[in-house]
PyMOL Python script that loads the backbone (N, CA, C, O; Angstrom):
from pymol import cmd

cmd.read_pdbstr("""\
ATOM      1  N   MET A   1     144.819 300.045 178.416  1.00  0.00           N
ATOM      2  CA  MET A   1     143.606 300.253 178.845  1.00  0.00           C
ATOM      3  C   MET A   1     142.881 300.362 178.352  1.00  0.00           C
ATOM      4  O   MET A   1     142.007 300.749 179.127  1.00  0.00           O
ATOM      5  N   CYS A   2     142.436 300.275 177.232  1.00  0.00           N
ATOM      6  CA  CYS A   2     141.151 300.308 175.604  1.00  0.00           C
ATOM      7  C   CYS A   2     139.851 298.794 176.044  1.00  0.00           C
ATOM      8  O   CYS A   2     138.702 298.482 175.728  1.00  0.00           O
ATOM      9  N   ARG A   3     140.723 298.370 176.736  1.00  0.00           N
ATOM     10  CA  ARG A   3     139.946 296.978 177.829  1.00  0.00           C
ATOM     11  C   ARG A   3     138.729 297.911 178.103  1.00  0.00           C
ATOM     12  O   ARG A   3     137.882 297.194 178.636  1.00  0.00           O
ATOM     13  N   ASN A   4     138.595 298.270 178.069  1.00  0.00           N
ATOM     14  CA  ASN A   4     137.573 298.955 179.341  1.00  0.00           C
ATOM     15  C   ASN A   4     136.601 300.207 178.903  1.00  0.00           C
ATOM     16  O   ASN A   4     135.857 300.960 179.531  1.00  0.00           O
ATOM     17  N   ILE A   5     137.028 300.040 177.297  1.00  0.00           N
ATOM     18  CA  ILE A   5     135.806 300.606 176.373  1.00  0.00           C
ATOM     19  C   ILE A   5     135.303 299.181 176.190  1.00  0.00           C
ATOM     20  O   ILE A   5     135.813 298.073 176.025  1.00  0.00           O
ATOM     21  N   HIS A   6     133.577 299.904 176.330  1.00  0.00           N
ATOM     22  CA  HIS A   6     132.429 298.187 175.579  1.00  0.00           C
ATOM     23  C   HIS A   6     131.354 298.613 175.055  1.00  0.00           C
ATOM     24  O   HIS A   6     130.611 299.357 175.696  1.00  0.00           O
ATOM     25  N   THR A   7     131.076 298.229 173.821  1.00  0.00           N
ATOM     26  CA  THR A   7     129.704 298.805 173.222  1.00  0.00           C
ATOM     27  C   THR A   7     128.667 299.076 174.021  1.00  0.00           C
ATOM     28  O   THR A   7     127.798 298.539 174.708  1.00  0.00           O
ATOM     29  N   LEU A   8     129.140 300.249 173.628  1.00  0.00           N
ATOM     30  CA  LEU A   8     127.759 301.216 174.008  1.00  0.00           C
ATOM     31  C   LEU A   8     125.966 300.584 173.317  1.00  0.00           C
ATOM     32  O   LEU A   8     124.918 300.344 173.917  1.00  0.00           O
ATOM     33  N   HIS A   9     126.211 300.534 172.351  1.00  0.00           N
ATOM     34  CA  HIS A   9     125.413 301.367 171.206  1.00  0.00           C
ATOM     35  C   HIS A   9     124.324 299.533 171.490  1.00  0.00           C
ATOM     36  O   HIS A   9     124.757 298.466 171.927  1.00  0.00           O
ATOM     37  N   ASN A  10     123.003 299.860 171.054  1.00  0.00           N
ATOM     38  CA  ASN A  10     122.109 298.407 171.321  1.00  0.00           C
ATOM     39  C   ASN A  10     122.007 297.395 172.243  1.00  0.00           C
ATOM     40  O   ASN A  10     122.198 296.185 172.122  1.00  0.00           O
ATOM     41  N   PHE A  11     121.637 298.154 173.306  1.00  0.00           N
ATOM     42  CA  PHE A  11     121.296 298.012 174.804  1.00  0.00           C
ATOM     43  C   PHE A  11     120.628 298.553 175.444  1.00  0.00           C
ATOM     44  O   PHE A  11     120.680 299.727 175.810  1.00  0.00           O
ATOM     45  N   GLU A  12     119.811 297.663 175.694  1.00  0.00           N
ATOM     46  CA  GLU A  12     118.495 297.520 176.648  1.00  0.00           C
ATOM     47  C   GLU A  12     118.758 297.244 178.717  1.00  0.00           C
ATOM     48  O   GLU A  12     118.893 296.188 179.334  1.00  0.00           O
ATOM     49  N   PRO A  13     118.730 299.061 179.357  1.00  0.00           N
ATOM     50  CA  PRO A  13     118.468 299.464 178.838  1.00  0.00           C
ATOM     51  C   PRO A  13     120.005 300.421 178.306  1.00  0.00           C
ATOM     52  O   PRO A  13     121.197 300.138 178.185  1.00  0.00           O
ATOM     53  N   ALA A  14     119.010 301.871 178.063  1.00  0.00           N
ATOM     54  CA  ALA A  14     119.967 302.112 177.026  1.00  0.00           C
ATOM     55  C   ALA A  14     121.705 302.685 177.335  1.00  0.00           C
ATOM     56  O   ALA A  14     121.359 303.820 177.661  1.00  0.00           O
ATOM     57  N   ALA A  15     123.107 302.726 177.454  1.00  0.00           N
ATOM     58  CA  ALA A  15     124.117 303.712 177.312  1.00  0.00           C
ATOM     59  C   ALA A  15     123.671 304.674 178.216  1.00  0.00           C
ATOM     60  O   ALA A  15     123.047 305.623 177.741  1.00  0.00           O
ATOM     61  N   THR A  16     123.969 304.604 180.135  1.00  0.00           N
ATOM     62  CA  THR A  16     124.301 305.766 179.865  1.00  0.00           C
ATOM     63  C   THR A  16     125.286 307.098 180.916  1.00  0.00           C
ATOM     64  O   THR A  16     126.305 306.886 181.575  1.00  0.00           O
ATOM     65  N   SER A  17     124.726 308.093 180.790  1.00  0.00           N
ATOM     66  CA  SER A  17     125.650 308.781 180.917  1.00  0.00           C
ATOM     67  C   SER A  17     126.940 308.611 180.916  1.00  0.00           C
ATOM     68  O   SER A  17     127.713 308.791 179.976  1.00  0.00           O
ATOM     69  N   GLU A  18     127.311 308.040 182.647  1.00  0.00           N
ATOM     70  CA  GLU A  18     128.460 307.796 183.088  1.00  0.00           C
ATOM     71  C   GLU A  18     129.147 306.747 182.555  1.00  0.00           C
ATOM     72  O   GLU A  18     130.333 306.545 182.817  1.00  0.00           O
ATOM     73  N   GLU A  19     128.461 306.024 181.785  1.00  0.00           N
ATOM     74  CA  GLU A  19     128.855 305.252 180.304  1.00  0.00           C
ATOM     75  C   GLU A  19     129.353 305.647 179.697  1.00  0.00           C
ATOM     76  O   GLU A  19     130.463 305.149 179.509  1.00  0.00           O
ATOM     77  N   VAL A  20     129.084 306.477 179.144  1.00  0.00           N
ATOM     78  CA  VAL A  20     129.475 307.341 178.036  1.00  0.00           C
ATOM     79  C   VAL A  20     131.253 308.092 178.373  1.00  0.00           C
ATOM     80  O   VAL A  20     132.364 308.090 177.843  1.00  0.00           O
ATOM     81  N   ASN A  21     130.571 308.657 179.582  1.00  0.00           N
ATOM     82  CA  ASN A  21     131.598 308.976 179.910  1.00  0.00           C
ATOM     83  C   ASN A  21     132.806 308.276 179.973  1.00  0.00           C
ATOM     84  O   ASN A  21     133.881 308.463 179.402  1.00  0.00           O
ATOM     85  N   ALA A  22     132.291 307.132 181.062  1.00  0.00           N
ATOM     86  CA  ALA A  22     133.992 306.282 181.047  1.00  0.00           C
ATOM     87  C   ALA A  22     134.942 305.423 179.958  1.00  0.00           C
ATOM     88  O   ALA A  22     136.022 304.852 180.114  1.00  0.00           O
ATOM     89  N   ALA A  23     133.828 305.624 178.463  1.00  0.00           N
ATOM     90  CA  ALA A  23     134.266 305.355 177.787  1.00  0.00           C
ATOM     91  C   ALA A  23     134.698 306.446 176.742  1.00  0.00           C
ATOM     92  O   ALA A  23     135.076 306.078 175.630  1.00  0.00           O
ATOM     93  N   ALA A  24     134.654 307.689 177.048  1.00  0.00           N
ATOM     94  CA  ALA A  24     135.453 308.680 176.371  1.00  0.00           C
ATOM     95  C   ALA A  24     136.947 309.204 177.639  1.00  0.00           C
ATOM     96  O   ALA A  24     138.004 309.715 177.268  1.00  0.00           O
ATOM     97  N   LEU A  25     136.639 308.934 178.839  1.00  0.00           N
ATOM     98  CA  LEU A  25     137.589 309.010 179.862  1.00  0.00           C
ATOM     99  C   LEU A  25     138.777 308.067 179.141  1.00  0.00           C
ATOM    100  O   LEU A  25     139.930 308.455 178.951  1.00  0.00           O
ATOM    101  N   GLN A  26     138.322 306.928 178.829  1.00  0.00           N
ATOM    102  CA  GLN A  26     139.300 305.548 178.303  1.00  0.00           C
ATOM    103  C   GLN A  26     140.163 306.391 177.358  1.00  0.00           C
ATOM    104  O   GLN A  26     141.132 307.103 177.624  1.00  0.00           O
ATOM    105  N   TYR A  27     139.573 306.134 176.195  1.00  0.00           N
ATOM    106  CA  TYR A  27     139.973 307.064 174.905  1.00  0.00           C
ATOM    107  C   TYR A  27     140.846 307.779 175.281  1.00  0.00           C
ATOM    108  O   TYR A  27     142.043 307.617 175.046  1.00  0.00           O
ATOM    109  N   VAL A  28     140.232 308.869 176.064  1.00  0.00           N
ATOM    110  CA  VAL A  28     141.376 310.170 176.807  1.00  0.00           C
ATOM    111  C   VAL A  28     142.465 309.962 177.250  1.00  0.00           C
ATOM    112  O   VAL A  28     143.339 310.820 177.371  1.00  0.00           O
ATOM    113  N   ARG A  29     142.580 308.588 177.606  1.00  0.00           N
ATOM    114  CA  ARG A  29     143.409 308.019 178.101  1.00  0.00           C
ATOM    115  C   ARG A  29     144.466 307.633 177.092  1.00  0.00           C
ATOM    116  O   ARG A  29     145.531 308.106 177.488  1.00  0.00           O
ATOM    117  N   LYS A  30     144.600 307.087 176.150  1.00  0.00           N
ATOM    118  CA  LYS A  30     144.450 305.428 176.143  1.00  0.00           C
ATOM    119  C   LYS A  30     145.754 306.743 174.879  1.00  0.00           C
ATOM    120  O   LYS A  30     146.937 306.492 174.646  1.00  0.00           O
ATOM    121  N   ILE A  31     144.934 308.056 174.318  1.00  0.00           N
ATOM    122  CA  ILE A  31     145.455 308.115 173.432  1.00  0.00           C
ATOM    123  C   ILE A  31     146.249 309.975 173.682  1.00  0.00           C
ATOM    124  O   ILE A  31     146.651 310.854 172.919  1.00  0.00           O
ATOM    125  N   ALA A  32     146.144 309.826 174.987  1.00  0.00           N
ATOM    126  CA  ALA A  32     147.348 311.380 175.806  1.00  0.00           C
ATOM    127  C   ALA A  32     148.435 310.684 175.944  1.00  0.00           C
ATOM    128  O   ALA A  32     149.576 311.145 175.922  1.00  0.00           O
ATOM    129  N   GLY A  33     147.866 308.596 176.217  1.00  0.00           N
ATOM    130  CA  GLY A  33     149.082 307.465 176.495  1.00  0.00           C
ATOM    131  C   GLY A  33     149.284 307.894 178.060  1.00  0.00           C
ATOM    132  O   GLY A  33     150.439 307.833 178.481  1.00  0.00           O
ATOM    133  N   THR A  34     148.120 308.382 179.080  1.00  0.00           N
ATOM    134  CA  THR A  34     148.656 308.842 180.857  1.00  0.00           C
ATOM    135  C   THR A  34     147.255 308.474 181.406  1.00  0.00           C
ATOM    136  O   THR A  34     146.201 308.801 180.860  1.00  0.00           O
ATOM    137  N   THR A  35     147.391 307.570 182.842  1.00  0.00           N
ATOM    138  CA  THR A  35     146.095 307.842 183.029  1.00  0.00           C
ATOM    139  C   THR A  35     145.495 309.107 183.585  1.00  0.00           C
ATOM    140  O   THR A  35     144.393 309.561 183.277  1.00  0.00           O
ATOM    141  N   ARG A  36     146.610 309.777 184.699  1.00  0.00           N
ATOM    142  CA  ARG A  36     146.986 311.086 184.757  1.00  0.00           C
ATOM    143  C   ARG A  36     147.204 312.237 184.365  1.00  0.00           C
ATOM    144  O   ARG A  36     148.017 312.698 185.166  1.00  0.00           O
ATOM    145  N   PRO A  37     146.888 313.240 183.354  1.00  0.00           N
ATOM    146  CA  PRO A  37     147.765 314.177 183.086  1.00  0.00           C
ATOM    147  C   PRO A  37     148.259 314.846 184.173  1.00  0.00           C
ATOM    148  O   PRO A  37     148.067 314.526 185.346  1.00  0.00           O
ATOM    149  N   SER A  38     149.078 316.039 183.665  1.00  0.00           N
ATOM    150  CA  SER A  38     149.963 316.980 184.693  1.00  0.00           C
ATOM    151  C   SER A  38     148.743 317.369 185.345  1.00  0.00           C
ATOM    152  O   SER A  38     147.633 316.852 185.469  1.00  0.00           O
ATOM    153  N   HIS A  39     149.391 318.643 185.795  1.00  0.00           N
ATOM    154  CA  HIS A  39     148.712 319.989 186.218  1.00  0.00           C
ATOM    155  C   HIS A  39     148.156 320.773 184.792  1.00  0.00           C
ATOM    156  O   HIS A  39     146.958 320.885 184.533  1.00  0.00           O
ATOM    157  N   ALA A  40     149.190 321.259 183.977  1.00  0.00           N
ATOM    158  CA  ALA A  40     149.771 322.213 182.944  1.00  0.00           C
ATOM    159  C   ALA A  40     148.567 321.401 182.056  1.00  0.00           C
ATOM    160  O   ALA A  40     148.143 322.184 181.206  1.00  0.00           O
ATOM    161  N   ASN A  41     147.709 319.756 181.960  1.00  0.00           N
ATOM    162  CA  ASN A  41     147.772 319.337 180.527  1.00  0.00           C
ATOM    163  C   ASN A  41     145.900 319.676 181.023  1.00  0.00           C
ATOM    164  O   ASN A  41     144.959 320.087 180.344  1.00  0.00           O
ATOM    165  N   GLN A  42     145.999 319.254 182.555  1.00  0.00           N
ATOM    166  CA  GLN A  42     144.203 318.985 183.032  1.00  0.00           C
ATOM    167  C   GLN A  42     143.100 319.662 182.283  1.00  0.00           C
ATOM    168  O   GLN A  42     142.174 318.881 182.064  1.00  0.00           O
ATOM    169  N   ALA A  43     142.872 321.092 181.736  1.00  0.00           N
ATOM    170  CA  ALA A  43     142.281 321.692 181.205  1.00  0.00           C
ATOM    171  C   ALA A  43     142.246 321.286 179.912  1.00  0.00           C
ATOM    172  O   ALA A  43     141.093 321.356 179.488  1.00  0.00           O
ATOM    173  N   ALA A  44     143.184 320.808 178.933  1.00  0.00           N
ATOM    174  CA  ALA A  44     142.954 319.859 177.606  1.00  0.00           C
ATOM    175  C   ALA A  44     142.784 318.474 177.982  1.00  0.00           C
ATOM    176  O   ALA A  44     143.285 317.873 177.031  1.00  0.00           O
ATOM    177  N   PHE A  45     142.395 317.668 178.759  1.00  0.00           N
ATOM    178  CA  PHE A  45     142.897 316.534 178.543  1.00  0.00           C
ATOM    179  C   PHE A  45     140.862 317.059 179.289  1.00  0.00           C
ATOM    180  O   PHE A  45     139.907 317.214 178.528  1.00  0.00           O
ATOM    181  N   ASP A  46     140.798 317.176 180.536  1.00  0.00           N
ATOM    182  CA  ASP A  46     138.931 317.386 180.667  1.00  0.00           C
ATOM    183  C   ASP A  46     138.423 317.581 179.190  1.00  0.00           C
ATOM    184  O   ASP A  46     137.730 316.792 178.547  1.00  0.00           O
ATOM    185  N   GLU A  47     138.993 318.989 178.732  1.00  0.00           N
ATOM    186  CA  GLU A  47     137.429 319.524 177.461  1.00  0.00           C
ATOM    187  C   GLU A  47     138.109 318.408 176.240  1.00  0.00           C
ATOM    188  O   GLU A  47     137.663 318.749 175.145  1.00  0.00           O
ATOM    189  N   ALA A  48     138.943 317.324 176.126  1.00  0.00           N
ATOM    190  CA  ALA A  48     139.304 316.332 175.430  1.00  0.00           C
ATOM    191  C   ALA A  48     137.971 315.322 175.271  1.00  0.00           C
ATOM    192  O   ALA A  48     137.222 315.108 174.318  1.00  0.00           O
ATOM    193  N   VAL A  49     138.032 314.692 176.922  1.00  0.00           N
ATOM    194  CA  VAL A  49     136.595 313.753 177.535  1.00  0.00           C
ATOM    195  C   VAL A  49     135.217 314.101 177.548  1.00  0.00           C
ATOM    196  O   VAL A  49     134.311 313.268 177.557  1.00  0.00           O
ATOM    197  N   HIS A  50     134.954 316.181 177.549  1.00  0.00           N
ATOM    198  CA  HIS A  50     133.586 316.460 177.691  1.00  0.00           C
ATOM    199  C   HIS A  50     133.731 315.856 175.879  1.00  0.00           C
ATOM    200  O   HIS A  50     133.115 314.865 175.489  1.00  0.00           O
ATOM    201  N   ALA A  51     134.608 316.643 175.022  1.00  0.00           N
ATOM    202  CA  ALA A  51     134.292 316.559 173.747  1.00  0.00           C
ATOM    203  C   ALA A  51     133.894 315.166 173.110  1.00  0.00           C
ATOM    204  O   ALA A  51     132.806 314.933 172.584  1.00  0.00           O
ATOM    205  N   ILE A  52     134.971 314.254 173.242  1.00  0.00           N
ATOM    206  CA  ILE A  52     134.134 312.505 173.177  1.00  0.00           C
ATOM    207  C   ILE A  52     132.911 312.201 173.933  1.00  0.00           C
ATOM    208  O   ILE A  52     132.217 311.206 173.724  1.00  0.00           O
ATOM    209  N   ALA A  53     132.720 312.936 174.657  1.00  0.00           N
ATOM    210  CA  ALA A  53     132.034 312.283 175.290  1.00  0.00           C
ATOM    211  C   ALA A  53     130.138 312.741 174.560  1.00  0.00           C
ATOM    212  O   ALA A  53     129.173 311.977 174.520  1.00  0.00           O
ATOM    213  N   HIS A  54     130.189 313.885 174.194  1.00  0.00           N
ATOM    214  CA  HIS A  54     129.262 314.329 173.210  1.00  0.00           C
ATOM    215  C   HIS A  54     129.756 314.159 172.181  1.00  0.00           C
ATOM    216  O   HIS A  54     128.866 314.165 171.330  1.00  0.00           O
ATOM    217  N   ALA A  55     130.477 314.041 171.857  1.00  0.00           N
ATOM    218  CA  ALA A  55     130.143 313.371 170.132  1.00  0.00           C
ATOM    219  C   ALA A  55     129.308 311.659 170.357  1.00  0.00           C
ATOM    220  O   ALA A  55     128.221 311.235 169.966  1.00  0.00           O
ATOM    221  N   THR A  56     130.075 311.223 170.911  1.00  0.00           N
ATOM    222  CA  THR A  56     130.287 309.719 171.857  1.00  0.00           C
ATOM    223  C   THR A  56     127.792 309.742 171.701  1.00  0.00           C
ATOM    224  O   THR A  56     126.993 309.345 170.852  1.00  0.00           O
ATOM    225  N   GLN A  57     127.698 310.284 172.764  1.00  0.00           N
ATOM    226  CA  GLN A  57     126.536 310.433 172.713  1.00  0.00           C
ATOM    227  C   GLN A  57     125.737 310.615 171.718  1.00  0.00           C
ATOM    228  O   GLN A  57     124.787 309.836 171.645  1.00  0.00           O
ATOM    229  N   HIS A  58     125.853 311.505 170.841  1.00  0.00           N
ATOM    230  CA  HIS A  58     125.436 312.634 170.195  1.00  0.00           C
ATOM    231  C   HIS A  58     125.653 311.173 168.745  1.00  0.00           C
ATOM    232  O   HIS A  58     125.456 311.624 167.617  1.00  0.00           O
ATOM    233  N   LEU A  59     126.006 309.657 168.793  1.00  0.00           N
ATOM    234  CA  LEU A  59     126.256 309.092 167.586  1.00  0.00           C
ATOM    235  C   LEU A  59     125.016 308.239 167.702  1.00  0.00           C
ATOM    236  O   LEU A  59     124.175 307.814 166.909  1.00  0.00           O
ATOM    237  N   LEU A  60     125.332 308.114 169.600  1.00  0.00           N
ATOM    238  CA  LEU A  60     124.597 306.726 169.952  1.00  0.00           C
ATOM    239  C   LEU A  60     123.106 307.076 169.658  1.00  0.00           C
ATOM    240  O   LEU A  60     122.226 306.551 168.976  1.00  0.00           O
ATOM    241  N   ASP A  61     123.203 308.409 170.617  1.00  0.00           N
ATOM    242  CA  ASP A  61     121.011 308.843 169.751  1.00  0.00           C
ATOM    243  C   ASP A  61     120.187 309.487 168.321  1.00  0.00           C
ATOM    244  O   ASP A  61     119.227 310.219 168.083  1.00  0.00           O
ATOM    245  N   HIS A  62     121.135 308.775 167.632  1.00  0.00           N
ATOM    246  CA  HIS A  62     121.445 309.226 165.481  1.00  0.00           C
ATOM    247  C   HIS A  62     121.654 307.214 165.117  1.00  0.00           C
ATOM    248  O   HIS A  62     121.243 306.639 164.110  1.00  0.00           O
ATOM    249  N   LEU A  63     122.300 306.659 166.146  1.00  0.00           N
ATOM    250  CA  LEU A  63     121.869 305.098 164.949  1.00  0.00           C
ATOM    251  C   LEU A  63     121.003 304.166 165.429  1.00  0.00           C
ATOM    252  O   LEU A  63     120.433 304.010 166.509  1.00  0.00           O
ATOM    253  N   THR A  64     121.037 303.283 163.871  1.00  0.00           N
ATOM    254  CA  THR A  64     120.048 302.646 163.951  1.00  0.00           C
ATOM    255  C   THR A  64     120.322 301.474 163.858  1.00  0.00           C
ATOM    256  O   THR A  64     121.481 301.087 163.712  1.00  0.00           O
ATOM    257  N   THR A  65     119.227 300.634 163.931  1.00  0.00           N
ATOM    258  CA  THR A  65     119.810 298.833 163.929  1.00  0.00           C
ATOM    259  C   THR A  65     117.914 298.421 163.946  1.00  0.00           C
ATOM    260  O   THR A  65     116.948 298.824 164.594  1.00  0.00           O
ATOM    261  N   SER A  66     118.158 297.319 162.740  1.00  0.00           N
ATOM    262  CA  SER A  66     117.387 296.193 162.609  1.00  0.00           C
ATOM    263  C   SER A  66     117.724 295.785 164.227  1.00  0.00           C
ATOM    264  O   SER A  66     117.018 296.189 165.151  1.00  0.00           O
ATOM    265  N   ALA A  67     118.590 295.157 164.367  1.00  0.00           N
ATOM    266  CA  ALA A  67     118.336 293.440 165.043  1.00  0.00           C
ATOM    267  C   ALA A  67     118.022 294.629 166.822  1.00  0.00           C
ATOM    268  O   ALA A  67     118.184 295.756 167.289  1.00  0.00           O
ATOM    269  N   PRO A  68     117.393 292.986 167.181  1.00  0.00           N
ATOM    270  CA  PRO A  68     116.335 293.420 168.936  1.00  0.00           C
ATOM    271  C   PRO A  68     117.902 293.717 170.274  1.00  0.00           C
ATOM    272  O   PRO A  68     119.089 293.415 170.400  1.00  0.00           O
ATOM    273  N   PRO A  69     116.943 294.393 170.904  1.00  0.00           N
ATOM    274  CA  PRO A  69     118.634 295.581 171.241  1.00  0.00           C
ATOM    275  C   PRO A  69     119.207 293.760 172.493  1.00  0.00           C
ATOM    276  O   PRO A  69     118.532 292.847 172.968  1.00  0.00           O
ATOM    277  N   LYS A  70     120.702 294.085 172.522  1.00  0.00           N
ATOM    278  CA  LYS A  70     120.803 292.671 173.617  1.00  0.00           C
ATOM    279  C   LYS A  70     120.609 292.797 175.440  1.00  0.00           C
ATOM    280  O   LYS A  70     119.903 293.558 176.103  1.00  0.00           O
ATOM    281  N   ASN A  71     121.318 291.984 175.753  1.00  0.00           N
ATOM    282  CA  ASN A  71     120.971 292.051 176.941  1.00  0.00           C
ATOM    283  C   ASN A  71     122.298 292.104 177.815  1.00  0.00           C
ATOM    284  O   ASN A  71     122.778 290.972 177.876  1.00  0.00           O
ATOM    285  N   ARG A  72     123.253 293.291 178.698  1.00  0.00           N
ATOM    286  CA  ARG A  72     124.082 293.550 179.335  1.00  0.00           C
ATOM    287  C   ARG A  72     124.506 292.297 180.530  1.00  0.00           C
ATOM    288  O   ARG A  72     125.520 291.683 180.864  1.00  0.00           O
ATOM    289  N   GLU A  73     123.636 292.332 180.765  1.00  0.00           N
ATOM    290  CA  GLU A  73     123.297 290.267 181.909  1.00  0.00           C
ATOM    291  C   GLU A  73     124.470 289.506 180.702  1.00  0.00           C
ATOM    292  O   GLU A  73     125.658 289.423 181.014  1.00  0.00           O
ATOM    293  N   GLU A  74     124.073 289.094 179.619  1.00  0.00           N
ATOM    294  CA  GLU A  74     124.034 287.761 178.460  1.00  0.00           C
ATOM    295  C   GLU A  74     125.316 288.260 177.812  1.00  0.00           C
ATOM    296  O   GLU A  74     126.233 287.438 177.805  1.00  0.00           O
ATOM    297  N   GLU A  75     125.541 289.371 177.302  1.00  0.00           N
ATOM    298  CA  GLU A  75     126.679 289.941 176.980  1.00  0.00           C
ATOM    299  C   GLU A  75     127.803 289.388 177.773  1.00  0.00           C
ATOM    300  O   GLU A  75     128.725 288.717 177.309  1.00  0.00           O
ATOM    301  N   ALA A  76     127.588 289.841 179.407  1.00  0.00           N
ATOM    302  CA  ALA A  76     129.030 289.709 179.717  1.00  0.00           C
ATOM    303  C   ALA A  76     129.234 288.728 180.049  1.00  0.00           C
ATOM    304  O   ALA A  76     130.426 288.481 180.231  1.00  0.00           O
ATOM    305  N   ALA A  77     128.153 287.535 180.340  1.00  0.00           N
ATOM    306  CA  ALA A  77     128.288 286.390 180.847  1.00  0.00           C
ATOM    307  C   ALA A  77     128.980 286.145 179.585  1.00  0.00           C
ATOM    308  O   ALA A  77     130.192 285.954 179.683  1.00  0.00           O
ATOM    309  N   LYS A  78     128.401 286.108 178.288  1.00  0.00           N
ATOM    310  CA  LYS A  78     130.154 285.658 177.038  1.00  0.00           C
ATOM    311  C   LYS A  78     130.824 286.240 177.326  1.00  0.00           C
ATOM    312  O   LYS A  78     131.756 285.499 177.014  1.00  0.00           O
ATOM    313  N   ALA A  79     131.629 287.671 178.008  1.00  0.00           N
ATOM    314  CA  ALA A  79     132.177 287.723 177.475  1.00  0.00           C
ATOM    315  C   ALA A  79     133.577 287.499 178.840  1.00  0.00           C
ATOM    316  O   ALA A  79     134.749 287.872 178.810  1.00  0.00           O
ATOM    317  N   ARG A  80     132.701 286.646 180.066  1.00  0.00           N
ATOM    318  CA  ARG A  80     133.554 285.737 181.182  1.00  0.00           C
ATOM    319  C   ARG A  80     133.546 284.365 180.920  1.00  0.00           C
ATOM    320  O   ARG A  80     133.904 283.604 181.819  1.00  0.00           O
ATOM    321  N   ALA A  81     133.244 283.985 179.987  1.00  0.00           N
ATOM    322  CA  ALA A  81     133.029 282.762 179.112  1.00  0.00           C
ATOM    323  C   ALA A  81     134.326 283.378 178.236  1.00  0.00           C
ATOM    324  O   ALA A  81     135.192 283.804 179.001  1.00  0.00           O
ATOM    325  N   ARG A  82     134.553 283.478 177.289  1.00  0.00           N
ATOM    326  CA  ARG A  82     135.333 284.279 176.456  1.00  0.00           C
ATOM    327  C   ARG A  82     136.927 284.093 176.700  1.00  0.00           C
ATOM    328  O   ARG A  82     137.835 283.403 176.234  1.00  0.00           O
ATOM    329  N   SER A  83     136.724 285.297 177.891  1.00  0.00           N
ATOM    330  CA  SER A  83     137.362 284.999 179.263  1.00  0.00           C
ATOM    331  C   SER A  83     137.906 283.753 179.672  1.00  0.00           C
ATOM    332  O   SER A  83     139.010 284.218 179.953  1.00  0.00           O
ATOM    333  N   ALA A  84     137.976 283.027 179.828  1.00  0.00           N
ATOM    334  CA  ALA A  84     138.280 282.201 180.772  1.00  0.00           C
ATOM    335  C   ALA A  84     138.378 280.745 179.619  1.00  0.00           C
ATOM    336  O   ALA A  84     139.137 279.791 179.790  1.00  0.00           O
ATOM    337  N   SER A  85     137.848 280.832 178.992  1.00  0.00           N
ATOM    338  CA  SER A  85     138.416 279.791 177.137  1.00  0.00           C
ATOM    339  C   SER A  85     139.819 280.206 177.288  1.00  0.00           C
ATOM    340  O   SER A  85     140.731 279.421 177.547  1.00  0.00           O
ATOM    341  N   ARG A  86     139.967 281.593 177.099  1.00  0.00           N
ATOM    342  CA  ARG A  86     141.781 282.415 176.642  1.00  0.00           C
ATOM    343  C   ARG A  86     142.439 282.617 177.976  1.00  0.00           C
ATOM    344  O   ARG A  86     143.522 283.204 177.979  1.00  0.00           O
ATOM    345  N   TYR A  87     142.009 282.275 178.923  1.00  0.00           N
ATOM    346  CA  TYR A  87     143.148 283.076 180.220  1.00  0.00           C
ATOM    347  C   TYR A  87     142.586 281.838 181.647  1.00  0.00           C
ATOM    348  O   TYR A  87     142.562 282.114 182.846  1.00  0.00           O
ATOM    349  N   PRO A  88     142.187 280.476 180.992  1.00  0.00           N
ATOM    350  CA  PRO A  88     142.389 279.255 182.092  1.00  0.00           C
ATOM    351  C   PRO A  88     143.277 279.782 182.934  1.00  0.00           C
ATOM    352  O   PRO A  88     144.280 280.434 182.642  1.00  0.00           O
ATOM    353  N   VAL A  89     142.678 279.329 184.528  1.00  0.00           N
ATOM    354  CA  VAL A  89     142.934 279.979 185.884  1.00  0.00           C
ATOM    355  C   VAL A  89     144.014 278.313 186.238  1.00  0.00           C
ATOM    356  O   VAL A  89     143.721 277.144 185.986  1.00  0.00           O
ATOM    357  N   SER A  90     145.138 278.837 186.823  1.00  0.00           N
ATOM    358  CA  SER A  90     146.039 277.605 186.986  1.00  0.00           C
ATOM    359  C   SER A  90     145.689 276.912 188.023  1.00  0.00           C
ATOM    360  O   SER A  90     144.509 277.045 188.346  1.00  0.00           O
ATOM    361  N   ALA A  91     146.400 276.131 188.729  1.00  0.00           N
ATOM    362  CA  ALA A  91     145.987 275.879 190.400  1.00  0.00           C
ATOM    363  C   ALA A  91     147.760 275.933 190.686  1.00  0.00           C
ATOM    364  O   ALA A  91     148.207 275.800 191.825  1.00  0.00           O
TER     365      ALA A  91
END
""", "prot")
cmd.dss("prot")
cmd.show_as("cartoon", "prot")
cmd.util.cbc("prot")
cmd.orient("prot")
């Protein structure tokens, strides 16, 4: 599940609220050990996602760096290349 959480800091353009919420959702899913909470736990699950998304956005808004912003497409291409070298497609 956590493979879907991506680095959000120091990208141009900055991370969107959808990306922050997706990362928070993946985190809560991992911690809870489920992708779908029961009806009894849905409110607590949603509250946790909201709180973590808020904390994540706060963190991203306050981090500083002297490194130049990374390009999303270039980083995605690097990740695909790493994945291809680790898990070659067999014919």
